[in-house]
Each structure stands twice: as C-alpha cells, then as structure tokens.
C-alpha positions as CSV (number, residue, x, y, z in Angstrom):
1,M,8.4,-0.2,-14.6
2,A,6.2,1.8,-12.3
3,S,2.4,1.9,-12.1
4,F,0.4,4.9,-10.9
5,I,-3.1,4.3,-9.6
6,P,-5.5,7.0,-8.6
7,R,-7.2,6.3,-5.2
8,K,-9.7,8.1,-3.1
9,G,-7.8,9.4,-0.1
10,P,-8.9,11.1,3.1
11,A,-12.0,13.3,2.9
12,G,-12.6,12.1,-0.7
13,K,-9.5,13.8,-2.0
14,R,-7.8,12.0,-4.9
15,V,-4.3,10.6,-4.2
16,W,-1.9,8.6,-6.3
17,Q,-0.3,5.3,-5.4
18,A,3.0,4.5,-7.0
19,H,4.0,0.8,-7.4
20,V,7.5,-0.2,-8.4
21,R,8.1,-3.9,-9.1
22,R,11.3,-5.5,-10.2
23,R,12.3,-9.2,-10.3
24,G,14.5,-10.0,-7.3
25,Y,13.4,-7.0,-5.3
26,P,10.4,-6.5,-3.0
27,A,7.5,-4.4,-4.4
28,Q,7.7,-0.8,-3.3
29,V,4.4,1.1,-2.8
30,K,3.9,4.7,-1.6
31,T,1.0,7.2,-1.8
32,F,1.3,10.8,-2.8
33,D,-1.0,13.8,-3.2
34,A,0.3,14.7,-6.6
35,K,1.0,12.4,-9.5
36,A,4.2,14.3,-10.3
37,D,5.6,13.5,-6.8
38,A,4.7,9.8,-7.3
39,E,6.4,9.7,-10.7
40,A,9.6,11.4,-9.2
41,W,9.7,8.9,-6.3
42,A,9.2,5.9,-8.6
43,R,11.9,7.2,-11.0
44,R,14.3,7.5,-8.0
45,I,13.6,4.0,-6.8
46,E,14.1,2.5,-10.3
47,E,17.4,4.4,-10.7
48,E,18.6,3.0,-7.3
49,I,17.8,-0.5,-8.5
50,D,19.5,0.1,-11.8
51,R,22.7,1.4,-10.1
52,A,22.6,-1.4,-7.5
53,V,22.4,1.0,-4.5
54,F,18.8,0.2,-3.6
55,A,18.2,-0.3,0.1
56,F,15.1,-2.2,1.3
57,R,12.8,0.7,2.4
58,I,11.0,-1.0,5.2
59,E,14.2,-2.0,7.0
60,V,15.9,1.4,6.4
61,E,12.9,3.4,7.5
62,T,12.2,1.4,10.7
63,T,15.8,0.9,11.9
64,T,16.9,3.4,14.5
65,L,20.4,4.4,15.6
66,F,19.7,2.7,19.0
67,T,18.8,-0.5,17.3
68,R,21.9,-0.5,15.1
69,T,24.1,0.3,18.2
70,E,22.5,-2.5,20.2
71,E,23.0,-5.0,17.4
72,S,26.6,-4.0,16.8
73,F,27.8,-3.9,20.4
74,G,25.4,-6.3,22.0
75,I,24.4,-3.7,24.5
76,G,21.1,-4.6,26.3
77,V,18.7,-2.1,27.7
78,I,18.9,-1.5,31.4
79,V,15.6,-0.4,32.8
80,T,15.8,1.8,35.9
81,H,13.1,3.3,37.9
82,P,13.0,5.6,40.9
83,G,12.6,2.7,43.4
84,A,15.3,0.4,41.9
85,A,18.0,1.2,44.5
86,K,15.9,1.3,47.6
87,G,13.1,-0.6,49.1
88,R,14.5,-4.1,48.6
89,G,17.0,-4.2,51.4
90,D,19.9,-4.3,49.0
91,A,21.5,-1.0,50.1
C-alpha cells in the first residue's frame, strides 16, 4: 500500500512524496508537484509488483546503454587524446 506525505518543496511550495513499500522489494519513493501524479505513479508501481514485472528503479534509471554494452562484451574504455600518437618517440 502506498503512502502520500505532503512536504514543503522549493520556494515553500507544497509537494507530495509517494512511498510504496512491499515485502521482498526495496522501498520506492518519488516526489511530485500534484497528489494525483503521485497516486498514479504509486498505482503503476504496485501494479508492476503484482504482475511480477517490477524492475528495480535505481538500477534501471542509472544504467546506460554504454554500461550494458561494456558489461555484455567486456569492452573497456580506450582513452585517446591529441598527443597520444606523438611526442613519446613511438612513431
């Protein structure tokens, strides 16, 4: 079940924090300007949990395509800079 807590946001404006907690899942918290938006988000999270299609938000929102490609193929980052090919007597 979700909880909705009114908070004082930037410039004293009231915002709503939605909290969704379910056993076996990490707590999900997000802040919204409108309570209706908070309720819709919480309902969507709860439905995903009920249908077993929930993805951990922190991991999903912070993972980039580059990170996934690097993990999948073991490709490292090669750093090049303008003076890499010259100046060391390697040419």
